[in-house]
C-alpha positions, 0 to 999 in steps of 0.5 A: 919556315913561312906559314900559309894562310891557315898556320899550314908550314910551306918551304921558304925557298923557291926549289922546295916549294916546286917540289911541293907543288909538284908532288901535290899535282902528282897525288904523292902529297895532299894539299893542306889548307881550306878553301875560302870559296866553299858553300858553307862559308858563304852561307854566313855573308848571304844571311847577313846581308839579307838580314841587314836589308830587311831591318833598314827603311826604304829611305836608308836603302835609297840613300845608299843605293844613290851613294854606290850609283854616284860612286860608280859614276864618278869614274 
């Protein structure tokens, strides 16, 4: 049986999967798994980016920005 991103089991065939989705939609069954876009999950990334920027020299930040701009305009 295939597993979802969090290791939960879900039906392999299309009909069983459709029935499971219908049960979730009608409230007969709870949806399992995690929501990767929650606020709690984002906090770590936001802190890490800020810490990285604070630890860099202005010259290094400018170098990274120039490289990013060149890549964007390369198209």
